[in-house]
N, C-alpha and C positions, 0 to 999 in steps of 0.2 A: 457176780462177777464179770464185770469182762474180761474177754478176750482177743490177744492181741499175735497176728502171725509174722515171723522175721524171714524175709524174703529176701537173698539177695547171689549174686555170683558166686562161683567158688572161688573160695579165697578173698571175699570180701570181708572178712572179720564179723559174721555175723553170727557165729559160736561165740567171739568172745563178747558180744555183746551182749548176746542171753545170758553169759555168765556173770558178766556185771551186772545185768537189771536182776536175776534170780540167786546168785550164790550158786548156782548149778555147774554142775562137769562136763559140759555137752563138750564133746573132743575136739580139740584145735589144735592144727598140723599147719607148717607150711607147703600143705600140698593139697590137691584138689581133691573134694569129695571125702574129707576127713569125715565130715555126718554122712551117716549112709539112712540112716533113718530119723524118726521122729521124737523129739525131746520134748516134755513139758517141765515147766516149773511158774510156782506164784512167787509175787512180791508183796509187799504190805506196802500200802500207800501212805507216808509221811506227811502229816497234816496238823501243822502246830497248833490248829483251835482246837482239836479234839483232845491232844495232852492238855491243854488250858482248861479244857471245861472238864475233862476228868480229874485231874486233881481238884476243880473247886467240890466238884460231888463228893471226891473221897473216895471213885468209886473202887470197889474189888478187882474189876476188870477192866481194860482200854481194849478196844476191837476197830482196829483201821478196818477202812477197806481195803479187799485184795485185789491184784490184779493175775491173768494167769495169760503168759509168754511163750509160743510155740517154736522151736527152732526145727526144720526141716533140713532135708539137702540141697545145695547151691543148684542153681539153675543155670545150669548152660545153656550156649548158643546154640539151636538146634533141639534143644530139650523137647519139644513137641514131638520131633520127628526121632526121639532117642536118645539122643545124644548125650553124653555123660552118665549122669542118674536118670535121665531121663526125667518126665513130670510125674510119676506115678503119687511122688508125695503130696501132690497139691489136694486129693480129695480130702483128706485132713485138715486141712484150715478154710475149706468153704465156709463151714461153719460159723466161724470166727465174727469177730463186730469189726475192726481193722485189719488191715496189712502196714508194718513197717516196712520200709522198702531199704535195705541197706546198701549204701553205695560206697566202693574205696578211694578215698581220695591219697591215699598215703605210699609213696615208692618204695619198693624194697627187695634186693638180689636177691634174699632168700626165699622169697615168697612170690609164687608165679602170678599172674592172672593182671585184669585191666585196670588203671588206677587211673580214670577218665571217669567220675562219678556219672558226668552226662551221658556217655557212648553207655555205661551200664543201664541206667537209665532206659535207654531206648533198648537197649539187648531184652530186660526184666520184662519191660511192656511188649516186647513182640512175645515173646514166649509167652506170658501171661494171658495174652489177649487170643493167641493160637488153641491155648488152654482151654480158653474160653468158648471158643468155637465149636470145637470136638466136642464140648457136653453141648451147649445149646441146640445144635447140626440135632440130637440124639433128641432133645425134646421138642423140638419142632415136627419133625418124625411122628413122634407119638402123637401130639396136639392134632396135626395134620387127620389122621386117622379121628379124634375123638372130632373133630369140628365136621365131618360128613355126616354123623349124624347128631350133629350139633351147632345150630349156627349161630348160638351166641359165641361162641368161641375164636369166630372168626377175630376180632379184636386182636385178642393174643396172640395168635398165630401171625397176622401182620404186625403186633410191637416187635416181636420174636426174632422176624425177619430182617426190622430196620437194624436192629439189634448187631445182626450175624453179617448184615454186609458192613457194619463199620468194624468189626471182628476181624472179618478176613482181611481188609487192609491192612489187617496189621496196628489199628487203632484202639488203644484200651477205653471202655466206656466211660472214665472219668476225663480222659482228653477227650469224650463226643462231642456233637453239637445235636444229641438227643437230649429234649428239655428235660427238667427234675420230674417232674409228674409222672412222665415217661419211665425214664429209669428207677422213680419208688413202685410202680406198676412192675418192673423187672424185679423183686426181690423176690419174690419163690422159686427166680430161677437157678437163685445162689451163685451169681458170678463175681469169680475175683476183683474184673476191672471193674464191678460195680458198687467195691467195698470204698468205706472213707481210706483215706491211705497218710500215712505221715512219713516223711523223707529224713532218714540221719545217714548224715556224711561221716564217714571212719577218716578220722584225719589221725597223719603222723603225728609222733611225739613232740616234734620239733616244728612242726606247723608254725607258719607266720599269719597273724589274726590278719591284716590284710587280704591276704592272699586266701584264707578260709573262709572271709565275707563274699569275695569275689565268686569263689568256687557255690555259697552255699545263695547266692544272689541267682547265675544261672539255673541252679537245678530248680530253684521256687519259678524264675520264671518260664521254665520248661511245663512247669506242674499248673501254671496257672496259679502262682501265690500259695500253695497249698502248704500245711505246717513243713518246716524245713529246718531241720538245727545241726550241729556240727557235734561229736564223740569222740574221744579217743579212746573207742573199745578196749586197747590194750591195755593202758591203764587203769582205765576204772575197773576190768576186770582184775588185773593184780589187786588193787584195794580191796574189792569184794572176798576176796581170799583172807583176808587180813580179820583178827579177833576183832568185833563190833565195837569195843572201848576202841579200837583204834583208829578205826576209818577216817573219822571224823577231820583227827589231826594229821592223818595222812594225805588227804583229799586236798585239805587245806594246802599244806605243805607244796603239792602239785599242781596246785591252784583251778582245782577242778570243778569250784564254785559248788551249787545245791547236789552233783551228783548226774550220772546219767539217768536212774532212775527216776527220779523227782521230775526232772525235764522230758523225758518219755513219755509220761503219765500226764503231766501237764498238756505236752502238745497234744497226747492224745485227746483226753476229755474236751480239750477246745474241738476237735474234730470232730468228734462224737455229738458237742452238746450237752456235756454233763455239768452237772454240780450238786456238790455235797450239803445233807441235810445232817443233822444230828439227833439221839435220844442219850438221856443220859438220867442216872439213878446211882444210889449206893452200890448198889446188883452190877452194874454196868454203863458203862460210857462207850456211843458205838456212830461207825460215819456211814453215810447208806449214799453212797451215790444215783441219782437219778436225771432222766432227762430233763434238759429245762423246758420250762413251761408245764409241768407236771403240778395237776392238780393236788390237795391234801386226802382226797379218798384215795386215788393213786397210790402216791408215796406212802398211805398208811398199809396198802397190798404188800409191797416193800416188804414189810416188816412181818406181816403175816397175813394171810387171806381174809380171815375172819375180819380182821381189823376194819378191813376193808367193806366188807360184808356188812359187817354191823355198825360202820361208821356213824359218829353222833357229832361230834365236833375234834378239832384241834385245838389242842391250847399252844401258843408259839410265841417264841422272841428271839430275838438278833441274838447270834453268839457272844457279841463283845459286850452288847448291853447285859446282857444276862450277868456276864463276869464283873461289870461294874458294878452291879446290885450284890453280888456276891453266893447267891444262893436260890433254887428253883423256890420255895418256899417264901422266901423275902421277893422275889416277885411276883407271887401271887398277894402278898399281904398289900402288898405297893400297891395294887391293881395294872401292875404291868406286862400281865400273862395276855396277849391277844386271842378270843374266844371266834374261832375262823370255821366255815363251812366246808362242804367237801366240795366247794367251786373254788376256794383259796388257790391260789396260784402260789404254790410251796416258792422260796427265794433260798438261794446260795446263800448257807452259812446260818439258816433258821435252827433254831433245837425247837424238836416235837415234843408232846405228851398227846397221844389219840386215846380219845374217850369213846370207845364202840359197845355195841350189846347183841350179843346172838343168840 
């Protein structure tokens, strides 16, 4: 399960977005620090391909991919020095796969807080950088002691010191000039600003399309073209509270398109380089997210470790070709299933059946 952390300033609409994404009940109020703890919620990833494959197979169970969202208390300016709630909740999101930066763009007389998304971005980046610096300095001290008895640790220390210098200037690693391979080697340090990010600009109900596009462009430019999307979290959260049968009609009437969950997940998948393969049978049809470029044996291991250990071959066909033929057995009879070895690079939309022996 992919895990995403929602990070924003107080009253950015972060908790409303969390509720919209998960159907949860994270506290929402017009004053700062209504969220004083960490809230977890899961959401199913909608995929029309999965539903169509399942109907074809008349599967008893349809299992979509799931993602987890974490909502933490808002980060105020000076959080690293203890302002507001401080940054004590950040430890709970260090192990997550990506961060969703929630940037407020709506104005309200009832809800205090910064409503300039670029200014919010600068504040978040500074506080996250300082939190990373504090964590990294402790790790550098430990590594320096280890390096006294092991010269091979020297390059690790030097690399961490270069990252610390960037962070000390208030610059997040995602904005730094550090080479990509060096940032990858910093992964064991578990730094927040070394994670993939998606920016969500939280707009007002009456936002004008042209203004939204300009705002998105400004934020994306600051982030070097990172995934950036606009969401009206308040409206999305209200729709999420409705019975499931009524949500689609209400979302259409409010012109919300495919909805916040689908858009945030799609952006996050692209940022993480994730694709999806499927397995199908009368018992269950299931979606499996996997890192793009993964080989067949690695994908088999996502289903069960025994499948990877005893991998023989994968029988595969693209989902739309399978639907055109009408069934797995018909595809086999027609010779349309491909037998692929462990080095086969699985493609988005592949339907797999793994042959193995342990």
